[in-house]
Backbone as a ProteinNet text record, in pm:
[ID]
protein_1_A
[PRIMARY]
MQLGLVSAILDQSDFYEMIDIVAENGLECVEVACWPAGKAERRYAGVSHIDTENLTKEIAEKYKAYAAEKQVALSALAYYPNPLDEDLAKREQVIQHLYSVIDAAKLLDVNLVTTFIGRMPSKSVSENLKEMVKVWQPLLAHAEKQQVRIAIENCPMLFTEDEWPGGQNLMTTPALFRKIFTLLDSDYLGLNYDPSHFVWQQMDYLAPIYEFKDKLFHIHYKDIKLYWNKLQEVGIMATPLEYMSPKLPGLGDVDWGKYVSALTDVGYNGYTCIEVEDRAYESDYVDVQRSIKQSTHYLRNFV
[TERTIARY]
85.8	-0.9	86.8	36.9	104.1	29.9	100.8	40.6	41.9	-66.8	-72	-171.2	-209.7	-293.5	-401	-518.2	-621.8	-584.5	-566.4	-504.5	-595.9	-723.5	-817.9	-784.3	-711.6	-676.8	-572.8	-500.4	-395.6	-451	-555.9	-628.9	-551.4	-445.2	-366.1	-244.2	-231.1	-118.6	-165.2	-82.8	-107.7	-61.7	-77.4	-43.1	102.7	192.2	333.5	371.7	325.9	354.9	286.9	164.2	96.5	181.1	231.6	318.2	442.9	498.2	616.6	589.4	475.5	433.8	416.9	348.8	331.5	467.3	553.4	687.4	770.8	766.1	843	797.4	675.5	630.3	657.2	723.5	755.5	638.9	536.2	419.2	439.9	376.2	399	295.7	182.9	76.4	-9.9	-99.1	-190.4	-317.4	-431.8	-565.3	-588.2	-592.9	-589.8	-727.5	-750.8	-881.3	-898.8	-1018.5	-1041.7	-1182.3	-1219.3	-1347.5	-1336.3	-1451.9	-1443.4	-1373.5	-1288.2	-1199.5	-1287.6	-1260.5	-1321	-1468.1	-1515.9	-1657.4	-1681.5	-1611.9	-1626.5	-1766.9	-1825.1	-1960.9	-1966.7	-1864.4	-1857.4	-1716.2	-1695.7	-1558.4	-1495.7	-1366.8	-1287.6	-1333.6	-1429.9	-1471.2	-1435	-1435.7	-1396.8	-1252.8	-1172.5	-1028.3	-996.6	-918.4	-889.2	-740	-673.4	-532.2	-505.8	-606.7	-604.3	-735.1	-729.9	-847.7	-879.7	-964	-988.8	-1058.7	-1135.6	-1209.9	-1118.4	-1002.2	-907.5	-773.2	-778.4	-651.9	-620.4	-498.6	-448.6	-349.1	-312.9	-211.6	-77.9	-43.9	82.2	87.7	-19.3	-24.9	-20	-96.5	-100.5	41.4	118.8	252.3	340.5	325.6	402.6	367.3	242	198.5	254.8	246.6	294.3	442.9	515.9	660.5	702.2	632.9	671.8	644	531	493.7	597.7	628.5	724.7	859.2	899.3	1029.2	1036.8	923.5	911.9	879.3	861.5	829.3	691.9	601.9	463.2	367.6	292.4	195.3	65.2	-6.9	-140.1	-235.8	-293.3	-376	-510.4	-566	-699.5	-725.7	-819.8	-870.6	-998.9	-1012.4	-1121.7	-1219.1	-1345.3	-1451.4	-1577.4	-1619.7	-1725.3	-1845.9	-1927.2	-2048.4	-2167.6	-2287.2	-2412	-2467.4	-2430.7	-2478.8	-2626.5	-2699.3	-2844.5	-2913.4	-2846.8	-2903.2	-3045.7	-3135	-3271.5	-3291.1	-3195.7	-3191.2	-3131.5	-3215	-3169.8	-3060.4	-3067.2	-2962.2	-2828.9	-2830.4	-2711.2	-2657.2	-2750.9	-2719.7	-2641.2	-2690.6	-2625.1	-2486.3	-2463.8	-2332.6	-2238.6	-2282.7	-2206.8	-2168	-2265	-2243.5	-2142	-2156.4	-2062.7	-1922.1	-1909.1	-1770.7	-1717.2	-1808.1	-1763	-1710	-1772.7	-1723.2	-1580.4	-1561.4	-1427.3	-1320	-1362.6	-1268.2	-1233.4	-1331.7	-1305.9	-1206.1	-1228.9	-1139.7	-999.8	-992.6	-861.2	-784.2	-859.3	-798	-734.4	-800.9	-745.4	-618.4	-630.1	-519.1	-395	-414.4	-302.4	-256.4	-318.8	-286.2	-307.6	-408.3	-447.7	-548.3	-647.4	-748.9	-832.8	-848.8	-936.1	-994.9	-1130.3	-1195.3	-1268.8	-1247.6	-1315.1	-1425.6	-1547.2	-1662.4	-1772.7	-1893.6	-2017.5	-2117.2	-2202.2	-2313.3	-2417.8	-2431.5	-2529.8	-2659.5	-2750.9	-2875.8	-2972.3	-3099.6	-3203.2	-3248.5	-3208.3	-3233.6	-3381.4	-3473.4	-3616.3	-3689.1	-3616.5	-3683.4	-3648.3	-3728.3	-3705.2	-3586.6	-3538.7	-3425	-3465.6	-3585.6	-3628.9	-3638	-3683.8	-3688.5	-3549	-3460.3	-3321.4	-3250.4	-3277.3	-3215.9	-3257.9	-3379.8	-3431.3	-3364.3	-3357.7	-3290.6	-3145.7	-3080.6	-2937.1	-2903.8	-2986.7	-2962.2	-2966.5	-3063.2	-3077.8	-2954.3	-2907.3	-2793.2	-2662	-2644.4	-2515.1	-2481.5	-2586.3	-2558.3	-2474.9	-2509.6	-2427.4	-2289	-2283.2	-2150	-2058.1	-2111.9	-2030.5	-1995.4	-2083.1	-2050.1	-1931.2	-1928.2	-1820.4	-1692.8	-1703.6	-1588.9	-1529.5	-1614.4	-1564.8	-1498.8	-1553.5	-1491.4	-1355.7	-1338.5	-1208.4	-1117.5	-1172.6	-1100.3	-1056.3	-1148.1	-1130.6	-1224.4	-1174.1	-1260.5	-1316.2	-1431.8	-1502.9	-1509.5	-1456.6	-1459.4	-1552.2	-1658.8	-1758.2	-1724.7	-1710.2	-1688.4	-1820.4	-1808.3	-1928.7	-1963.1	-1965	-1998.7	-2143.9	-2227	-2369.4	-2388.7	-2285.3	-2300.5	-2427.1	-2436.7	-2548	-2489.6	-2454.6	-2383.7	-2454.1	-2518.7	-2578.7	-2724.2	-2796.5	-2938.9	-2969.6	-2883.4	-2906.8	-2901.1	-2848.1	-2841.9	-2946.6	-3028	-3130.2	-3251.7	-3325.7	-3304.6	-3226.7	-3212.7	-3158.3	-3012.8	-2950.2	-2811.1	-2797.1	-2670.1	-2647.7	-2563.7	-2562.1	-2489.5	-2554.8	-2590	-2666.5	-2579.4	-2447.9	-2360.7	-2317.8	-2400.8	-2378.3	-2375.7	-2430	-2437.8	-2410.8	-2372.6	-2353.9	-2480.5	-2599.1	-2722.6	-2737.4	-2702.5	-2710.5	-2592.9	-2475.7	-2365.1	-2416.3	-2479.7	-2523.4	-2623.4	-2723.4	-2821.8	-2763.1	-2668	-2609.9	-2519.9	-2442.3	-2352.1	-2436.4	-2556.9	-2642.4	-2709.1	-2754	-2821.4	-2720.1	-2600	-2495.9	-2385.1	-2411.2	-2322.7	-2205.7	-2096.5	-1980.2	-1855.8	-1755.2	-1624	-1560.3	-1610.1	-1545.1	-1600.2	-1695.1	-1754.7	-1715.1	-1657.3	-1620.7	-1625.3	-1551	-1549.9	-1428.5	-1443.2	-1336.3	-1374.3	-1316.9	-1370.5	-1313.4	-1400.2	-1362.4	-1431.1	-1360	-1420.3	-1497	-1451.1	-1504	-1657.6	-1708.4	-1853.1	-1935.8	-1877.1	-1949.3	-1941.5	-1839.5	-1827.5	-1944.3	-1971.9	-2077.8	-2219.2	-2223.9	-2351.1	-2362.1	-2256.3	-2251.1	-2266	-2184.3	-2183.7	-2044.1	-2037.6	-1914	-1842.4	-1721	-1646.3	-1541.9	-1530	-1434.3	-1498.3	-1621.8	-1686.8	-1699.3	-1732.7	-1746.4	-1612.5	-1502.4	-1372	-1365.5	-1412.9	-1407.9	-1514.4	-1633.8	-1741.6	-1718	-1665.7	-1649.3	-1503.9	-1421.6	-1278.3	-1246.2	-1329.4	-1303.1	-1348.2	-1419	-1467.2	-1388.2	-1280.5	-1197.9	-1106.8	-1139.3	-1053.1	-957.9	-992.5	-914	-954.9	-864	-886.7	-859.5	-941.4	-921.9	-890.5	-806.7	-778.5	-832.5	-948	-1002.2	-1064.8	-1046.8	-1102.7	-1225.6	-1306.9	-1425	-1432.7	-1462	-1485.5	-1634.9	-1694.5	-1835.3	-1849.1	-1921.3	-1940.6	-2070.6	-2054.7	-2176.6	-2262.2	-2199.3	-2274	-2367.1	-2312	-2391.1	-2498.4	-2469.6	-2565.4	-2684	-2656.3	-2765.7	-2857.3	-2804.6	-2884.6	-2968.6	-2914.1	-2983.7	-3033.5	-2982.2	-3030.1	-2980.6	-2999.9	-2951.2	-3022.9	-3139.6	-3209.8	-3160.3	-3067.9	-3007	-2909.8	-2872.4	-2767.9	-2635.7	-2564	-2453.1	-2341.1	-2315.2	-2210.1	-2249.8	-2372.2	-2414.3	-2360	-2318.6	-2271.9	-2142.6	-2082.5	-1951.4	-1866.5	-1735.4	-1643.2	-1536.3	-1505.3	-1391	-1259.6	-1168.9	-1037.6	-927.4	-806.1	-688.4	-683.5	-627	-608.5	-537.5	-597.2	-543.4	-600.5	-682.2	-741	-888.6	-941	-1083	-1107.7	-1213.3	-1260.5	-1230.5	-1166.7	-1125.8	-1005.9	-1013.2	-895.9	-817.4	-713.9	-637.9	-555.3	-514.1	-442.2	-533.7	-658	-752.2	-796.5	-804.6	-850.5	-744	-620.8	-516.7	-493.4	-508.5	-496.2	-598.9	-723.8	-826.9	-794.3	-737.9	-695.7	-586.8	-495.9	-393.5	-448.9	-552.8	-614.3	-672.3	-729.6	-794.4	-697.8	-570.1	-470.9	-476.9	-533.1	-535.2	-392.1	-348.2	-212.3	-206	-321.2	-328.2	-303.2	-365.3	-348.4	-434	-375.4	-447.6	-410.9	-510.9	-486.7	-545.6	-462.2	-505	-598.7	-713	-810.8	-816.5	-764.8	-763.4	-885.3	-967	-1082.1	-1100.2	-990.1	-991.5	-979.2	-1084.6	-1088.5	-985.8	-938.8	-841.2	-706.3	-688.3	-559.4	-577.7	-658.3	-685.3	-669	-585	-567	-497.9	-408.2	-341.2	-283.2	-220.5	-173	-54.6	18.4	126	72.3	-38.7	-106.7	-166.6	-218.6	-272.9	-161.4	-44.3	64.3	122.3	112	151.3	59.3	-68.3	-160.6	-124.8	-69.5	-29.2	90.1	186	307.1	268.3	178.4	140.3	67.2	-26.1	-103.3	-14.2	80.7	173.6	257.6	311.7	394.4	313.6	186	106	80.8	38.4	-1.5	118.9	236.1	353.2	376.8	301.2	303.3	237.1	151.4	73.8	99.5	138.6	151.6	292.5
-119.4	-0.2	125.3	228	355.4	454.8	528.2	621.6	760.7	832.6	966.1	1059.4	1160.8	1270.2	1312	1346.7	1418.4	1564.6	1631.4	1760.2	1875.8	1849.9	1959.3	2043.7	1981.7	2054.1	2166.2	2152.7	2247.6	2356.6	2425	2519.7	2648.1	2673.3	2793.9	2770.2	2649	2619.4	2596	2630.6	2587.6	2444.7	2394.4	2252.9	2219.9	2311.8	2279.6	2279	2380.4	2383.6	2263.1	2230.3	2109.7	1986	1969.6	1852.5	1854.9	1969.9	1986.7	1940.3	1980.4	1945.1	1796.2	1736.1	1591.2	1519.2	1562.9	1501.1	1520.2	1638.6	1667.9	1579	1533.4	1441.2	1298.6	1267.7	1132.4	1049.4	1118.6	1047	1012.5	903.2	851.2	892.4	944.9	978.9	1091.4	1144	1249.1	1237	1252.2	1258.5	1408.9	1450.8	1593.3	1655.5	1757	1828.4	1903.1	1886.3	1943.6	2000.9	2081.8	2150.5	2265.6	2314.7	2429.5	2543.5	2608.5	2718.1	2826.1	2853.8	2970.3	2954.7	2828.8	2807.8	2728.8	2758.8	2684.6	2703.6	2590.6	2595	2537.3	2464.4	2408.8	2389.6	2354.9	2330.2	2213.5	2229.9	2132.9	2109.3	2192.9	2188	2318.4	2319.8	2442.5	2453.9	2359.9	2363.4	2311.4	2386.5	2347.5	2348.2	2238.5	2226.8	2198.9	2149.8	2136.6	2188.2	2287.8	2344.1	2257.7	2159.4	2059.6	2118	2221.7	2280.1	2355.9	2396.1	2461.2	2390.5	2260.4	2182.8	2150.6	2178	2148.4	2036.2	1973.1	1868.9	1923.2	2048.3	2106.8	2125.6	2173.4	2195.2	2057.4	1963.5	1829.2	1770.7	1783.4	1732.7	1796.1	1925.4	1996	1941.4	1922.5	1866.9	1727.1	1646	1506.2	1506.6	1591.4	1594.2	1639.6	1744.3	1791.2	1687.8	1618.6	1520.5	1405.1	1364.7	1256.9	1293.1	1418.7	1465.8	1458.4	1481.1	1479	1339.8	1246.2	1103.4	1092.3	1169.3	1166.1	1125.5	1016.7	971	1041.7	1071.4	1125.3	1007.9	980.7	864.7	873.9	993.6	1019.5	1171	1205.8	1339.8	1342.6	1435.2	1437.8	1552.8	1514.7	1617.9	1555.2	1613	1551.3	1645.4	1652	1735.8	1646.1	1699.1	1622.9	1611.7	1505.2	1492.3	1469.2	1451.5	1436.2	1558	1666.4	1790	1814.4	1851.9	1873.9	2003.2	2091.9	2211.4	2168.9	2154.2	2092.1	2175.2	2308.7	2391.3	2365.1	2356.7	2328	2188.3	2092.2	1955.9	1946.3	2024.2	2022.6	2078.7	2182.6	2239	2135.9	2063.7	1959.7	1851.7	1803.6	1697	1735.8	1855.2	1897.6	1911.1	1956.5	1962.7	1819.6	1729.1	1591.8	1529.6	1561.3	1519	1573.5	1701.4	1758.4	1692.9	1649.3	1580.8	1439.6	1374.1	1244.2	1261.7	1361.9	1389.7	1425.5	1503	1543.2	1419	1327.8	1206.4	1124.4	1123.7	1057.8	1134.3	1261	1342.8	1332.7	1314.7	1308.2	1164.3	1070.1	926.1	884.3	945.3	911.2	796.6	812.9	717.1	670.9	761.4	738.1	869.1	873.1	990.8	949.9	1028.5	1002.3	1103.7	1057.5	1148.8	1084.8	1144.4	1095.4	1055.3	960.9	923.4	1041.7	1105	1208.3	1158.6	1249.9	1211.7	1333.1	1304.3	1408.7	1395.1	1487.2	1473.3	1453.8	1513	1513.8	1391.2	1311.4	1195.9	1065	962.1	831.9	762.4	654.7	579.2	522.9	464	407.1	513	633.5	740.3	781.2	785.6	820.5	717.6	592.1	486.9	497.4	528.1	545	665.4	779.4	895.9	874.9	803.3	772.4	701.1	605.2	531.7	627.9	719.5	811	902.7	950.2	1043.4	969.2	852.8	792.6	701.1	651	567.6	641.9	762.8	837.1	873.4	911.2	938.4	816.5	701.5	581.8	539.5	561.2	531.9	614.4	743.8	828.5	786.9	750.3	705.7	578.4	488.2	363.6	393.5	484.1	523	581.9	659.7	722.6	629.6	513.1	419.1	479.5	548.4	614.3	551.7	498.8	436.9	544.6	514.7	606.5	535.7	602.1	552.7	638.1	583.8	656	644.2	756.9	754.5	725.7	645.8	605.8	704.7	831.6	940	982.9	983	1025	1166.4	1249.7	1397.1	1444.7	1400.2	1437.8	1481.3	1610.2	1662.4	1780.3	1859.4	1988.4	1996.6	2094.8	2107.7	2124.2	2192.9	2211.5	2084.8	1974.1	1848.4	1750.6	1797.2	1711.8	1701.4	1587.3	1468	1357	1356	1236.5	1241.9	1359.8	1371.4	1387.7	1396.8	1423.2	1319.2	1198.3	1088.3	958.9	879.2	753.4	637.7	642.2	528.3	524.8	474.5	490.5	362.9	251.6	126.9	7.4	-110	-226.4	-263.3	-247.2	-280.5	-192.1	-63.5	24	-1.1	-40.1	-76.3	-185.9	-286.8	-400.3	-355.4	-267.6	-224.7	-140.3	-51	41.1	-34.9	-129.1	-202.9	-295.9	-335	-411.2	-324.9	-207.2	-118	-54.9	-20.1	33.7	-71.4	-172.6	-287.4	-255.4	-203.8	-162.3	-193.9	-245.3	-272	-137.9	-27.3	104	175.8	113.7	179.1	97.4	171.3	108.6	197.1	169.9	241.8	318.9	435	506	486.3	386	341.5	416	468.8	544.7	483.8	434.2	371	462.1	587.3	682.3	701.1	692.8	714.6	605.3	484.3	374.6	382.4	450.1	460.6	535.8	655.3	733	679	593.8	523.3	398.2	366.4	252.1	123.1	115.4	-2.9	-67.8	-190.4	-263.5	-208	-152.4	-94.1	-193.3	-312.7	-407.1	-508.6	-553.6	-652	-613	-485.5	-447.1	-461.4	-449.6	-467.1	-607.3	-706.1	-845.3	-869.4	-818.6	-843.1	-767.7	-648.7	-564	-549	-647.8	-639.1	-607.1	-658.5	-632.7	-492.9	-422.1	-287.2	-178.2	-218.1	-118.5	-58.5	66.1	132	231.9	280.2	381.5	378.4	416.8	406.4	539.7	570.7	691.6	653	740.1	733.3	862.8	853.2	961.8	897.8	964.1	912.2	988.7	930	991.7	956.6	1062.3	1038.6	1057.8	950.1	953.5	991	1096.3	1138.7	1081.2	967.4	892.8	980.7	1062.8	1151.4	1248.3	1298.4	1387.7	1312.1	1192.7	1109.9	1076.4	1055.2	1027.7	1151	1264.9	1388.3	1418.4	1392.7	1438	1321.1	1197.8	1082.5	1079.3	965	944.2	1025.6	1085.2	1164.9	1307.4	1344.3	1477.6	1485.4	1608.3	1622.6	1566.7	1479.6	1406.7	1486.5	1611	1686.5	1730.2	1701.8	1728	1620.2	1503	1398.7	1327.9	1378.9	1327.5	1431.6	1399.8	1499.3	1423.6	1469.3	1413	1445.3	1344.1	1359.5	1307.9	1340.5	1280.9	1133.3	1051.6	910.9	887.6	798.2	769.3	847.1	948.5	1031.8	1009.6	910.9	881.8	734.3	678.8	547.1	433.6	462.7	361.2	285.7	148.8	69.4	46.8	133.4	132.3	8.1	-59.6	-183.9	-288.6	-298.8	-397.9	-354.7	-223.7	-174.7	-207.9	-173.9	-205	-352.7	-427.5	-568.6	-632.9	-580.1	-626	-599.5	-480.3	-448.8	-543.5	-579.4	-672.2	-813.2	-845.5	-977.2	-997.8	-892.8	-901.1	-870.6	-842.4	-818.8	-679.9	-585.4	-447.1	-392.6	-345	-289.6	-157.5	-86.2	39.3	161.7	270.8	401.8	417.2	472.2	501.3	640.4	727	868	916.9	995.4	1061.3	1175	1178.9	1291.3	1369.7	1489.4	1571.4	1661.2	1645.8	1732.6	1760.3	1783.4	1794.1	1941.9	1999.4	2143	2177.6	2079.7	2107.3	2142.7	2121.6	2146.2	2249	2349.5	2447.1	2589.4	2613.1	2747.1	2837.2	2778.2	2848.1	2745.6	2794.1	2702	2615.2	2668.1	2586	2472.4	2493.5	2391.2	2285.6	2327.6	2232	2140	2199.4	2115.1	2028.8	2071.4	1986.4	1862.8	1883.4	1771	1662.4	1706.3	1611.4	1530.9	1602.3	1534.2	1434.5	1473.9	1390	1262.7	1284.8	1172.4	1079.1	1129.7	1045.3	959.9	1023.2	958.6	843.5	868.9	767	648.5	678.9	572.4	489.5	544.4	464.6	346.5	340.1	216.6	100.6	131.7	30	22.6	136	132.9	169.4
-1.4	-0.5	-0.7	-66.5	-67.3	23.9	106.6	201.3	145.8	148.9	91.2	166.8	97.9	158.8	61.8	119.8	44	51.2	-66.7	-74.5	-29.4	-7.1	19.9	144.5	239.4	360.3	330.8	221.7	182	92.4	139.3	54.4	31.4	100.9	80.7	-12.7	-66.8	-151.2	-293.1	-391	-532.3	-548.9	-671.4	-700.5	-658.6	-696.7	-674.3	-528.3	-452.6	-308.7	-239.5	-282.5	-224.9	-245.1	-363.9	-389.9	-300.7	-287.5	-199.9	-56.4	-1.4	136.1	147.9	50.2	47.7	49.7	-37.7	-50.5	73.8	138.1	254.1	373.3	371.7	475.8	446.9	337.9	301.1	254.6	204.7	151.1	6.6	-34.4	-169	-271.6	-225.5	-320.4	-265.7	-352.3	-314.7	-396.5	-329.7	-392.9	-414.8	-540.2	-568.9	-579.8	-499.8	-500.7	-629.4	-690.9	-827	-835.1	-738.8	-746.3	-855.3	-898.2	-989.1	-918.2	-988.4	-927.8	-868.3	-738.6	-673.2	-641	-622.9	-593.2	-467.4	-362.6	-232.4	-179	-137.9	-81.2	58.8	104.1	237.9	277.1	407.5	451.7	370.8	334.7	263	117.3	75.7	-64.8	-131.5	-260.1	-336.8	-358.5	-305.4	-328.6	-466.3	-540.2	-681.5	-705.4	-672.5	-702.3	-850.7	-917.4	-1063.5	-1118.8	-1207	-1267.3	-1392.1	-1370.1	-1477.2	-1596.7	-1576.6	-1687.4	-1787.8	-1743.6	-1827.1	-1839.1	-1812.3	-1821.3	-1968.7	-2001.8	-2138.8	-2125.7	-2240.9	-2238.9	-2189	-2228.9	-2186	-2032.2	-1977.3	-1830.7	-1760.6	-1815.2	-1752.4	-1749.8	-1856.9	-1861.4	-1755.9	-1734	-1631.8	-1493.5	-1464.7	-1337.5	-1317.2	-1415.9	-1409.8	-1385.4	-1458.6	-1445.1	-1306.9	-1255.2	-1119.1	-1011.2	-1022.2	-921.3	-929.5	-1049.2	-1068.2	-1016.8	-1036	-982.8	-829.7	-765.3	-620.7	-573.7	-662.8	-634.4	-559.6	-608.4	-554.3	-663.4	-647.8	-742.8	-718.8	-825.4	-816.7	-806.1	-687.5	-667.1	-734.6	-734.6	-786.1	-799.1	-883.4	-882	-803.3	-708	-610.9	-638.7	-645	-656.5	-589.9	-476.5	-394.8	-391.5	-495.8	-497.8	-477.4	-515.2	-512.5	-653.3	-729.1	-864.6	-877.4	-763.6	-767.3	-700.6	-703.8	-641.5	-691.3	-600.3	-639.8	-716.2	-709.9	-794.5	-928.5	-1034.2	-1156.8	-1226.4	-1212	-1273.3	-1205.2	-1073.8	-997.7	-1028.9	-1041.8	-1075.2	-1210.8	-1305.8	-1440	-1432.9	-1352.3	-1335.2	-1274.7	-1173.3	-1104.4	-1200.5	-1281.5	-1374.2	-1481.6	-1536.2	-1635.5	-1586.9	-1459.2	-1402.9	-1378.9	-1337.3	-1319.6	-1446.2	-1556	-1686.9	-1711.6	-1671.5	-1693.6	-1606	-1481.9	-1393.5	-1452	-1505.9	-1571.6	-1687.1	-1769.8	-1888	-1837.6	-1728.2	-1674.4	-1619.2	-1558	-1505.6	-1619.8	-1730.4	-1849.9	-1900.8	-1906.7	-1954.8	-1866.9	-1740.7	-1644	-1616.2	-1687	-1666.3	-1524.3	-1458.7	-1323.4	-1325.1	-1411.9	-1441.3	-1322	-1225.2	-1112.3	-1062.7	-1047	-990.5	-864.2	-758.4	-629.2	-610.7	-576.5	-574.7	-493.5	-500.1	-440.8	-549.2	-515.5	-605.2	-601.9	-485.1	-470.5	-409.8	-375.2	-315.3	-315.6	-333.2	-320.3	-174	-86.8	57.2	92.8	18.4	57.9	-0.4	-81.5	-147.6	-80.8	-106.4	-44.5	-112.6	-51.4	-111.6	-242.9	-255.4	-382.6	-495	-459.3	-560	-603.1	-504.7	-533.1	-620.9	-597.7	-677.9	-822.3	-847.1	-987.4	-1052.4	-977.7	-1035	-1054.6	-965.4	-972.2	-1107.7	-1144	-1269.7	-1389.7	-1392.7	-1501.2	-1512.6	-1398.1	-1397.9	-1421.9	-1363.3	-1367.3	-1482.4	-1548.7	-1666.5	-1772.9	-1809	-1907.8	-1855.4	-1722.4	-1661.3	-1669.3	-1632.6	-1628.3	-1773.8	-1866.6	-2007.7	-2056.6	-2014.4	-2049.3	-1978.1	-1847.4	-1774.3	-1838.5	-1876.5	-1940.5	-2072.7	-2147.6	-2274.4	-2254.3	-2144.5	-2114.3	-2036	-1995.1	-1914.6	-1780.7	-1724.5	-1592	-1491.6	-1383.2	-1283.2	-1185.9	-1131.3	-1039.8	-905.7	-800	-666.5	-579.8	-524	-447.4	-297.8	-231.2	-84.3	-15.5	93.9	169.7	281.8	248.3	342.1	318.1	420.7	404.4	367.4	386.9	373.1	444.6	567.5	655.1	789.7	796	916.2	975.5	891.4	938.7	891.7	943.5	914.7	765.6	691.2	549.3	463.1	525.1	456.1	505.5	596.2	659.7	571.2	567.9	653.7	585.3	457.8	391.1	358.7	376.1	332.9	182.8	137.4	-3	-73.4	-17	-80.1	-44.4	-146.9	-126.2	-87.2	-114.5	-93.6	50	137.4	283.2	365.6	313.5	388.1	299.7	355.7	269.6	192.8	252.9	180.9	56.3	71.5	-46.1	-141.5	-92.1	-183.8	-280.8	-227.5	-308.6	-410.8	-373.2	-464.3	-573.8	-537.3	-633.8	-733.1	-680.3	-771.4	-866.7	-822.4	-909.6	-1019.9	-980.2	-1072.9	-1168	-1119.3	-1204.2	-1215.3	-1293.7	-1302.1	-1396.9	-1334	-1415.1	-1341.8	-1414.7	-1354.9	-1321.9	-1373	-1350.5	-1229.9	-1159.4	-1040.8	-914.3	-818.5	-695.8	-574.8	-472.6	-347.8	-316	-260.6	-190.9	-46.8	18.3	148.1	265.9	354.5	473.7	592.7	692.1	805.8	899.9	900.5	1000.5	991	869	854.1	905	917.1	978.9	1133.7	1185.2	1329.9	1389.8	1334.4	1392.4	1362.1	1254.9	1232.2	1314.5	1394.4	1486.2	1408.3	1302	1213.2	1208.9	1167.6	1157.4	1030	1053.3	944.4	884.1	943.9	894.7	795.8	823.3	741.4	592	563.1	419.8	343.5	409.6	343.8	280.9	350.6	303.4	193.3	214.7	116.1	-10	-3	-123.1	-163.2	-134.5	-159	-308.5	-399.3	-538.2	-586.3	-500.2	-531.4	-453.7	-386.2	-317.6	-414	-463.6	-563.6	-496	-376.5	-307.6	-162.8	-71.4	71.7	141	239.7	322.7	464.8	526	667.7	733.2	794.6	871.8	1001	1108.8	1235.9	1275.6	1360.2	1417.1	1567.7	1647.6	1787.7	1820.2	1867.5	1906.4	2053	2082.3	2220.1	2277	2351.6	2392.6	2489.8	2566.6	2660.4	2580	2468.2	2383.8	2312.7	2265.2	2192.8	2287.1	2416.4	2511	2525.4	2499.2	2512	2386.1	2269.3	2145.7	2058.8	2078.1	2003.1	1858.4	1794	1659.9	1553.9	1588.4	1490.4	1486.9	1571.2	1567.6	1452	1415.9	1317.4	1372.9	1302.5	1356.6	1426.8	1379.7	1445.3	1588.9	1628.3	1765.4	1862.6	1802.9	1898	1848	1746.3	1701.5	1643.4	1619.2	1561.6	1483.5	1361.2	1288.6	1363.5	1365.9	1432.6	1343.7	1379.7	1309.3	1338.5	1247.4	1272	1404.8	1485.9	1615.1	1730.4	1698.2	1802.4	1817.7	1746	1748.6	1783.6	1730.9	1771.5	1674.9	1558.8	1464.7	1520.8	1514.3	1551.5	1419.7	1407.4	1280.2	1258.2	1363.3	1344	1281.7	1330.5	1274.4	1134.6	1113	979.3	867.3	898.5	799.7	791.5	897.7	895.5	802.2	806.8	716.2	568.8	544.8	407.4	359.5	444.7	406.5	389.2	469.2	453.9	315.8	256.8	124.3	12.6	46.1	-53.8	-116.1	-46.5	-103.1	-102	-217	-225.6	-303.8	-297.3	-374.8	-293	-333.7	-271.9	-145	-38.5	82.1	128.4	151.6	177.9	310.4	378.5	501.5	466.4	534.4	516.3	643.7	644.9	767.4	769	874.9	895.4	1044.1	1116.3	1262.5	1301.5	1351.8	1387	1491.8	1571.3	1676.9	1616.4	1484.8	1420.8	1308.8	1331.8	1227.4	1273.8	1377.4	1427.2	1325.8	1245.8	1137	1041.9	936.2	829.5	876.7	973.8	1034.3	1111.6	1182.7	1258.6	1167.2	1052.6	952.2	904.3	876.5	830.8	937.9	1066.1	1173.5	1183.8	1152.9	1155	1054.9	938.5	837.6	885.5	943.3	999	1109.7	1196.8	1307.7	1255.2	1162.1	1106.4	1034.7	954.7	879.2	981.5	1089.4	1180.9	1248.9	1277.7	1344.7	1250.3	1127.6	1031.5	980.5	992.6	952.5	1045	1156.6	1234	1164.7	1064.8	997.4	846.8	786.6	640.3	601.3
[MASK]
+++++++++++++++++++++++++++++++++++++++++++++++++++++++++++++++++++++++++++++++++++++++++++++++++++++++++++++++++++++++++++++++++++++++++++++++++++++++++++++++++++++++++++++++++++++++++++++++++++++++++++++++++++++++++++++++++++++++++++++++++++++++++++++++++++++++++++++++++++++++++++++++++++++++++++++++

């Protein structure tokens, strides 16, 4: 396995400085944030280390050469929007940018895009599954034509009141994994698997590694701390940030030894990236970079 970083936390750096920071920490790869330039809508989104809509072959070659010089592989191009947005004009913008990210992944020889399936928060699961097929069949057809795989993160995108009640991503449980992989039957569709989202849902985060081993396209390292005293006060129907908090690997409830052990059990030997979303390490940009160093040091016990 190769250990790397999700670049979204380095929002004050351009592509080249971001690669420098990754290399200085002894990391082997980076999942590159590729939102539309200058259109941040939430924390950790809107970061654009590669402007895919204006990427040319010449620029792509420069990026590839610089990353290779620093011995950093580009593990994936990352764009995590809601492709099933109920605002159809916004949905179209998201889908068009997602096409550009797929094309950029081909141009950069990355051949992997990490994203969300999306979800209509006010609609039922069955309604969402039907809409998902309509939206994703042409996207997957394009990805297959470009020979670019799509890895869906298992994050509910249900943290705050504006995402309530259903969240903005359908790929959230093993039951839904099975339904989605049946409805969108493609070798180019898989998982960007993150254990932290199963922790706060109080689910087994190890069993899916074994069941969906052939669909593990990319791996995240992010921790979650569940505050049981807060959960007793607000219950599971509250917005999740009322009773849990994202943490650096090793500072939450994920058993990283068991997690990496499970990955080795199934023979996973691909890219694995640290995702930093810990507010305790965001006092300034120096603190952010310290969080990367600390996370890397901890995970080197396992990877």
